[in-house]
C-alpha positions as CSV (number, residue, x, y, z in Angstrom):
1,M,99.5,103.0,120.1
2,I,102.4,100.9,121.6
3,T,105.6,102.9,122.4
4,G,108.7,102.4,124.5
5,E,110.7,99.6,125.8
6,N,108.2,98.6,128.4
7,N,105.9,97.4,125.6
8,M,108.5,95.3,123.7
9,N,107.3,91.9,125.3
10,E,103.7,92.6,123.6
11,Y,105.4,91.7,120.3
12,H,105.5,88.0,119.1
13,L,107.1,86.3,115.9
14,A,104.6,85.3,113.5
15,K,104.1,81.6,113.0
16,K,105.4,80.2,109.7
17,M,102.2,79.4,107.7
18,C,103.8,77.9,104.3
19,D,106.9,77.2,102.5
20,V,107.7,79.2,99.5
21,S,110.0,77.6,96.5
22,I,112.5,79.7,94.8
23,G,110.2,79.9,91.9
24,E,107.3,81.1,93.9
25,S,109.5,83.7,95.7
26,V,110.6,85.1,92.2
27,K,106.8,85.2,91.2
28,I,105.6,86.9,94.5
29,I,108.5,89.5,94.4
30,R,107.7,90.3,90.6
31,E,104.1,90.6,91.5
32,L,104.7,93.1,94.2
33,Q,106.6,95.0,91.9
34,E,103.7,95.2,89.7
35,L,105.5,93.6,86.7
36,S,104.4,91.2,84.1
37,Q,106.7,88.5,83.1
38,N,107.1,90.2,79.6
39,Q,108.0,93.6,81.5
40,L,110.7,91.7,83.5
41,A,111.9,89.8,80.6
42,E,112.4,93.3,78.8
43,L,114.2,94.6,82.2
44,T,116.6,91.8,82.4
45,G,117.0,90.4,78.9
46,I,115.9,87.0,80.3
47,P,113.3,85.4,77.8
48,Q,109.8,85.5,79.1
49,S,109.7,81.5,78.6
50,T,112.7,81.0,81.0
51,L,111.0,83.4,83.5
52,S,107.9,81.1,83.6
53,A,109.9,78.1,83.7
54,I,111.9,79.6,86.8
55,E,108.6,80.5,88.4
56,H,107.1,77.2,87.9
57,D,110.4,75.5,89.3
58,K,111.0,73.7,86.0
59,I,114.6,75.2,85.8
60,N,117.2,76.2,88.1
61,L,117.5,80.0,88.8
62,G,121.1,79.9,89.2
63,L,123.4,82.5,90.8
64,E,123.9,84.7,87.7
65,R,119.9,84.8,86.9
66,A,119.5,85.6,90.5
67,K,121.7,88.6,90.5
68,I,119.9,90.0,87.3
69,L,116.4,89.4,88.7
70,A,117.6,91.0,92.1
71,K,118.7,94.0,90.4
72,A,115.5,94.5,88.1
73,L,113.4,93.6,91.4
74,K,115.1,95.8,93.6
75,C,116.1,93.2,96.1
76,H,118.9,91.2,97.4
77,P,119.7,87.9,95.7
78,A,119.3,85.9,98.7
79,A,115.6,86.8,98.8
80,L,115.1,84.9,95.6
81,V,117.7,82.1,96.2
82,F,116.8,81.3,99.9
83,P,113.1,82.1,100.3
84,G,112.8,79.8,103.3
85,W,116.0,80.6,105.2
86,D,115.8,80.4,109.0
87,V,118.5,82.4,110.4
88,D,117.9,81.0,113.8
89,C,117.9,77.4,112.8
90,A,121.0,77.9,110.6
91,A,123.1,79.5,113.3
């Protein structure tokens, strides 16, 4: 077990292994919530066909849909809209 300040240098940042698209982030978060597209469609009022198109990056998510989906998926909209955001590089 690692405890205390003396062991903080034992932690290392994980290496980024892949890029995730906006659609993929929606799908991943939906699946983590154990929701089907149909269930998410019922929760949000967004048609299942639209959710499928978003998850396959066929149409843009858009800010309003991001807000609706984020509420249903219990996450911040930025987690959906900016899945690959690197704070260190953006600063």
